[in-house]
C-alpha positions in Angstrom: 25.8 21.7 32.3 27.7 22.1 36.0 28.6 18.8 37.9 29.4 19.6 41.4 32.6 17.5 42.3 33.3 16.6 46.4 37.0 17.8 45.9 39.9 18.3 43.4 41.1 14.7 44.0 38.1 13.5 41.9 39.9 14.8 38.9 43.2 13.3 39.1 42.6 10.3 37.2 41.3 12.8 34.1 43.5 15.7 34.2 47.4 16.4 34.0 47.1 20.1 35.4 44.5 22.1 36.8 44.5 25.6 35.7 42.4 27.8 38.8 41.6 31.5 38.8 42.9 33.6 41.4 40.3 36.0 42.6 37.3 34.6 44.3 38.7 30.9 44.5 42.1 31.6 46.9 41.2 34.8 48.3 38.7 37.8 48.3 41.2 41.1 48.1 41.1 41.0 52.0 42.0 37.4 53.1 43.2 34.1 51.9 41.2 31.2 51.9 43.3 28.5 53.7 40.8 25.3 52.4 41.1 26.2 48.9 45.0 27.0 49.3 45.7 23.6 50.9 43.6 21.8 48.1 45.5 23.5 45.4 48.7 22.7 47.3 48.0 18.8 47.7 46.9 18.6 44.1 50.5 20.3 43.2 52.5 17.8 45.5 50.2 14.3 44.6 49.0 14.7 40.7 50.3 17.5 38.9 51.1 21.0 38.1 49.0 23.8 39.6 48.7 27.0 37.6 47.2 30.1 38.7 46.0 32.2 36.1 44.2 35.9 36.4 42.7 38.5 34.1 45.0 41.4 36.2 46.7 43.4 33.7 49.9 43.5 35.6 52.6 41.2 35.2 52.2 37.7 37.7 55.1 39.1 39.7 52.9 41.9 40.9 50.5 39.7 41.7 52.4 37.2 43.5 53.4 40.2 45.9 49.9 40.7 46.7 49.1 37.4 47.4 52.1 37.2 49.5 50.6 40.1 51.5 47.8 38.0 52.1 49.7 35.1 53.3 48.7 32.7 50.3 51.3 29.8 50.4 54.0 29.9 47.6 53.0 25.7 47.3 49.5 26.7 46.3 50.7 26.8 42.7 53.4 25.8 40.4 53.2 28.4 38.0 51.3 31.9 37.2 50.4 33.7 34.5 48.4 37.0 34.0 46.9 38.6 31.3 49.0 41.0 31.6 52.0 39.0 31.1 50.2 37.2 27.8 49.7 40.9 26.5 53.3 41.9 26.9 54.4 38.5 25.2 52.3 39.0 22.4 53.1 42.8 22.0 56.8 41.9 22.5 59.2 42.7 19.2 59.8 39.3 17.5 63.3 38.0 18.0 64.9 37.4 14.1 65.4 33.9 13.4 69.0 33.0 12.7 69.4 30.6 9.6 73.2 30.0 9.4 76.3 29.9 11.3 
């Protein structure tokens, strides 16, 4: 069941962090959405971390560059991760564990 809320501040006492998708929430590929960007920035400043997530297969740095081009304020998020980042991390060779001096 979906519950509509009047704004993010309604969730402040229930969550320590918010994960938000990028596409369709803060931009549509051509322009950013000032209202949602401001709400996410307010959450990050007043309530807790705001983490943007994206299913883009690219590294977050590439998506952040796109957000910069769309004039999404950097204050909109405190952290960012893409499926491309997650995949690269999972495929990276394991580092050996050092057991002694």
